[in-house]
Legacy VTK file of the C-alpha trace (Angstrom):
# vtk DataFile Version 3.0
C-alpha trace
ASCII
DATASET POLYDATA
POINTS 338 float
12.226 -36.434 18.223
13.607 -36.357 14.537
16.908 -34.703 13.947
14.266 -32.760 11.966
11.331 -32.023 14.564
14.456 -31.076 16.817
15.421 -28.451 14.439
11.708 -26.874 14.177
11.314 -26.570 17.806
14.782 -24.523 17.666
13.588 -22.498 15.461
10.335 -21.674 16.850
9.447 -17.740 17.865
7.477 -17.288 20.546
5.361 -14.854 18.943
1.932 -13.329 19.994
-1.115 -15.385 19.054
-2.079 -15.376 15.441
-5.050 -14.058 15.568
-7.051 -16.332 12.319
-9.948 -15.249 10.104
-12.597 -16.745 12.244
-12.176 -15.431 15.940
-12.617 -12.397 14.790
-16.516 -10.982 15.350
-16.988 -9.185 11.392
-18.646 -6.630 12.527
-16.882 -5.037 14.608
-13.619 -5.743 12.552
-15.136 -3.651 9.796
-16.453 -0.271 11.041
-13.300 -0.205 13.401
-11.531 -0.810 10.355
-13.204 2.539 8.739
-12.738 4.421 11.428
-9.003 3.943 12.173
-7.422 3.557 8.388
-9.561 6.654 7.896
-7.595 8.116 10.519
-4.375 6.657 9.080
-5.381 8.105 5.612
-5.525 11.211 6.946
-2.434 11.937 8.445
-0.305 10.843 5.509
-2.677 11.986 2.300
-0.491 15.243 2.097
2.989 13.041 1.292
0.594 10.596 -2.013
-0.496 14.306 -3.043
3.395 15.757 -3.615
4.686 11.956 -4.625
1.599 12.164 -7.371
3.109 16.046 -8.404
6.049 15.046 -9.065
5.513 11.597 -10.758
3.391 13.667 -13.523
5.766 16.617 -13.693
6.957 17.316 -16.920
9.808 19.500 -16.198
13.139 18.270 -16.334
14.203 19.300 -12.885
11.567 18.524 -10.624
11.274 20.303 -7.609
11.978 18.316 -3.987
9.176 17.638 -1.427
9.961 20.234 1.161
10.030 23.062 -1.549
7.021 21.673 -3.190
4.928 21.364 -0.453
6.265 25.211 0.617
5.034 25.994 -3.207
1.496 24.286 -2.347
1.001 26.026 0.826
1.940 29.441 -0.172
-0.611 29.349 -3.333
-3.278 26.850 -2.337
-3.514 26.808 1.129
-3.638 23.359 3.255
-6.746 22.304 1.523
-4.056 22.052 -1.975
-2.194 18.742 0.232
-6.000 17.602 0.198
-7.230 17.777 -2.883
-9.422 14.790 -3.746
-9.221 13.627 -0.074
-13.085 13.179 0.135
-13.225 11.158 -2.949
-10.785 8.887 -1.879
-11.533 7.988 1.371
-15.395 7.432 0.326
-13.973 5.148 -2.228
-10.946 3.833 0.105
-13.764 2.446 3.082
-14.887 -0.448 0.639
-11.840 -1.090 -1.091
-10.159 -1.446 2.774
-12.578 -4.015 3.591
-12.306 -6.402 0.426
-8.416 -6.026 1.105
-8.967 -6.633 4.167
-11.548 -10.191 4.087
-9.389 -11.399 1.569
-6.141 -11.104 3.219
-7.051 -12.800 5.889
-9.458 -15.550 4.180
-6.184 -16.220 1.774
-3.818 -16.299 4.687
-5.757 -18.520 6.625
-6.454 -20.701 4.012
-2.372 -21.314 2.039
-1.337 -21.010 5.528
-3.552 -24.436 6.760
-2.735 -26.334 3.212
0.838 -25.637 3.113
2.106 -26.800 6.552
-0.755 -29.853 5.871
-0.576 -30.235 2.443
2.712 -29.668 1.705
4.620 -30.283 4.498
6.029 -27.417 4.905
8.133 -26.161 8.267
6.011 -23.137 9.886
8.179 -20.250 9.308
8.244 -20.906 5.091
4.289 -21.658 5.046
3.512 -18.478 7.261
5.597 -16.635 4.715
3.993 -18.122 1.130
0.705 -18.075 3.415
1.446 -13.977 3.477
2.515 -13.009 0.321
-0.179 -15.651 -1.548
-2.742 -13.567 0.948
-0.738 -10.223 -0.367
-0.817 -10.844 -3.977
-5.183 -12.146 -3.825
-6.178 -9.165 -2.350
-4.445 -6.430 -4.207
-5.866 -7.940 -6.912
-9.421 -8.082 -5.806
-9.166 -4.565 -3.880
-8.196 -2.873 -7.267
-11.582 -3.440 -9.003
-12.093 -0.503 -6.585
-9.065 1.564 -5.119
-8.574 2.023 -9.797
-11.356 3.591 -10.175
-11.061 5.960 -6.946
-6.904 6.612 -8.069
-8.120 7.359 -11.444
-10.310 10.487 -10.156
-8.606 10.951 -7.220
-5.241 11.508 -8.473
-6.786 14.320 -11.459
-8.154 16.123 -8.524
-4.354 16.121 -6.565
-2.678 17.850 -10.031
-5.872 20.375 -11.289
-4.203 23.831 -9.960
-0.759 23.488 -9.424
1.379 25.971 -10.798
4.626 25.983 -12.870
8.225 25.078 -10.613
7.668 21.116 -11.623
4.790 20.931 -9.122
2.974 18.939 -12.001
0.272 22.021 -12.426
-0.130 23.207 -15.962
-0.177 19.447 -17.430
-4.160 19.291 -17.243
-6.438 21.183 -19.420
-9.403 19.898 -18.018
-10.702 21.503 -14.764
-13.481 19.055 -12.352
-15.789 20.997 -9.520
-14.677 17.883 -7.577
-14.868 13.884 -7.521
-18.173 13.962 -9.156
-17.914 16.408 -11.821
-14.407 14.395 -12.696
-16.033 10.460 -12.605
-18.766 12.176 -14.720
-16.505 13.587 -16.955
-14.195 10.691 -17.410
-17.175 8.227 -17.953
-18.592 10.416 -21.112
-14.979 10.873 -22.464
-13.944 7.114 -22.127
-16.883 5.066 -20.924
-16.238 2.751 -17.965
-13.015 1.448 -19.528
-11.580 5.043 -18.561
-12.079 4.760 -14.955
-9.518 1.262 -15.572
-6.296 3.271 -17.503
-4.128 1.973 -15.768
-5.417 -1.193 -14.139
-3.322 -3.302 -15.891
-0.372 -1.221 -14.428
-1.682 -0.894 -11.694
-2.019 -4.845 -10.826
1.956 -4.940 -11.900
2.177 -2.530 -9.733
0.562 -3.565 -6.417
0.212 -6.670 -6.460
3.651 -7.773 -6.651
4.622 -5.051 -4.192
1.929 -6.601 -1.122
3.126 -10.285 -2.033
6.717 -8.769 -1.065
5.860 -6.696 1.130
3.859 -9.780 3.217
6.389 -11.414 3.009
9.139 -9.778 3.355
7.395 -8.235 7.062
6.903 -11.891 8.032
10.290 -13.054 7.421
12.094 -10.079 8.933
9.603 -9.310 11.763
10.433 -13.506 12.949
14.405 -12.307 12.117
13.920 -9.951 14.593
12.635 -12.124 17.183
15.472 -14.385 16.890
17.672 -12.040 17.391
16.152 -10.496 20.770
16.371 -14.112 21.586
12.378 -15.181 21.623
12.829 -18.653 20.094
12.581 -22.145 22.138
15.787 -23.570 23.894
16.399 -27.180 22.427
11.902 -27.512 22.286
11.976 -25.821 25.862
12.758 -23.033 28.265
10.505 -21.216 25.738
11.377 -17.349 26.474
8.636 -14.679 28.522
6.307 -13.636 26.290
6.964 -9.821 24.991
5.638 -7.117 26.521
3.417 -4.779 24.557
5.493 -2.186 23.888
8.346 -4.832 22.090
5.611 -6.293 19.934
4.379 -2.678 18.633
8.478 -2.149 18.050
9.001 -5.399 16.212
5.899 -4.938 14.274
6.682 -0.745 13.261
10.204 -1.682 12.802
9.814 -4.766 10.410
6.793 -3.348 8.503
9.275 -0.178 7.991
12.150 -1.925 6.240
9.034 -4.257 4.099
7.377 -1.147 3.016
11.641 0.192 2.366
11.812 -2.807 0.085
8.550 -2.879 -1.529
9.094 0.799 -2.357
12.411 0.779 -4.306
11.209 -2.143 -6.189
8.101 -0.598 -7.468
7.928 2.711 -7.714
8.766 2.810 -11.529
5.770 0.964 -12.135
4.258 3.528 -9.462
5.281 6.558 -11.843
3.829 5.257 -15.132
1.183 4.180 -13.852
-0.042 7.664 -11.904
1.335 9.021 -15.297
-1.320 6.642 -17.271
-3.962 8.137 -14.711
-3.617 11.630 -15.115
-2.498 12.547 -18.299
-4.681 10.179 -20.167
-8.449 10.591 -20.804
-8.733 14.018 -20.874
-11.205 15.398 -23.550
-9.541 15.975 -26.781
-6.437 14.067 -25.462
-5.011 11.045 -27.137
-4.365 8.615 -24.320
-0.934 7.972 -24.174
0.514 3.689 -24.091
2.458 2.245 -21.952
5.296 2.200 -24.040
5.013 6.061 -25.347
4.545 6.735 -21.336
8.129 5.757 -20.863
9.647 7.143 -23.300
8.289 10.377 -22.623
9.589 10.282 -18.874
13.018 8.891 -20.344
13.150 12.105 -23.036
12.502 14.130 -19.873
15.389 12.948 -17.824
16.770 9.795 -18.233
16.112 6.772 -17.266
16.103 8.452 -13.243
12.894 9.942 -14.610
10.877 6.412 -13.696
11.794 6.971 -9.962
10.625 10.668 -9.523
8.680 10.523 -6.806
11.074 8.019 -4.783
11.760 9.678 -1.946
7.745 10.682 -0.938
7.334 7.541 -1.590
9.792 5.194 0.390
8.294 7.922 2.700
4.725 7.045 2.045
4.960 3.161 1.943
7.182 2.890 5.271
5.331 4.889 7.364
2.154 4.047 5.473
3.699 0.445 6.856
4.276 0.973 9.989
1.229 2.892 11.184
-0.786 -0.109 9.019
0.383 -2.656 10.524
0.231 -1.508 13.869
-3.406 -0.655 13.662
-4.323 -3.064 12.201
-2.648 -5.562 14.557
-4.969 -3.205 16.902
-7.814 -3.947 15.357
-7.424 -7.795 15.279
-6.844 -7.700 18.961
-10.232 -5.493 19.590
-12.232 -7.311 17.169
-11.694 -10.719 18.668
-14.753 -13.185 19.797
-15.251 -14.037 23.180
-12.976 -17.252 22.624
-14.505 -21.031 24.565
LINES 1 339
338 0 1 2 3 4 5 6 7 8 9 10 11 12 13 14 15 16 17 18 19 20 21 22 23 24 25 26 27 28 29 30 31 32 33 34 35 36 37 38 39 40 41 42 43 44 45 46 47 48 49 50 51 52 53 54 55 56 57 58 59 60 61 62 63 64 65 66 67 68 69 70 71 72 73 74 75 76 77 78 79 80 81 82 83 84 85 86 87 88 89 90 91 92 93 94 95 96 97 98 99 100 101 102 103 104 105 106 107 108 109 110 111 112 113 114 115 116 117 118 119 120 121 122 123 124 125 126 127 128 129 130 131 132 133 134 135 136 137 138 139 140 141 142 143 144 145 146 147 148 149 150 151 152 153 154 155 156 157 158 159 160 161 162 163 164 165 166 167 168 169 170 171 172 173 174 175 176 177 178 179 180 181 182 183 184 185 186 187 188 189 190 191 192 193 194 195 196 197 198 199 200 201 202 203 204 205 206 207 208 209 210 211 212 213 214 215 216 217 218 219 220 221 222 223 224 225 226 227 228 229 230 231 232 233 234 235 236 237 238 239 240 241 242 243 244 245 246 247 248 249 250 251 252 253 254 255 256 257 258 259 260 261 262 263 264 265 266 267 268 269 270 271 272 273 274 275 276 277 278 279 280 281 282 283 284 285 286 287 288 289 290 291 292 293 294 295 296 297 298 299 300 301 302 303 304 305 306 307 308 309 310 311 312 313 314 315 316 317 318 319 320 321 322 323 324 325 326 327 328 329 330 331 332 333 334 335 336 337
């Protein structure tokens, strides 16, 4: 055995077997995925509403998440934290299916290519495959997600009062998701539904690539710190229990989500403003440059980080629940192996 092979074996980690795309029962995968992730979306949706209202407020001193949530509950009730949820859920199901299938196909293909053609080690190939998969899946899903975002975010912020909660910024009122869809198309055509599409790609594509690569590297580091590695190519540690697997996956996902939130929040703030404040009838559409200038004028450069706390919490919680749910979904959807 060469020195390089010994080094590769020494760094090999005994992880639960990866479940590749060809091993999945696709019907079960998409059906169960729609049910599981709908539950996750319902749980996390109020935090998304808080983040969106903080990002679009014109106040120099926006309310904290706690005060904003109390204000919404007092004035609008619990339904105020779920405005636009039905629209978001209907659009998220096909977007999520497109995201998951693109993710798994790309991850499997790039990983195999990196090892066979590139001669990379398994850890390096895994990190690159995860980054490429996250990037590709995000771009594909944004074709569906962006119009859903434009409509649902407008529903999220309408009806809010003052107090820095994002109220009083929209002159148009919508009766629901379908009405918002028709109004936006009537005002600016189909392109109105893709307002902020470029910023969405700039926000979510690098974020997803960074998240999946960070998750892969972090998870491997955690496993190594727990001693789940081979010893000179033999005496591999016993497989971890299900509880340990879920704990490691959740911790790795939370860390990766926090890093992604910190890097991409300014892009998300600009994107949200473009989608919410543009395309109203009689209102001139702001450009990216104008949006940034307005934000800086309202609260300096730190205004670009409005909603960071809520977005950090959203991405960390979402990442943790998403990855544990996703891995559970893959185990449930695995075909019987010969």
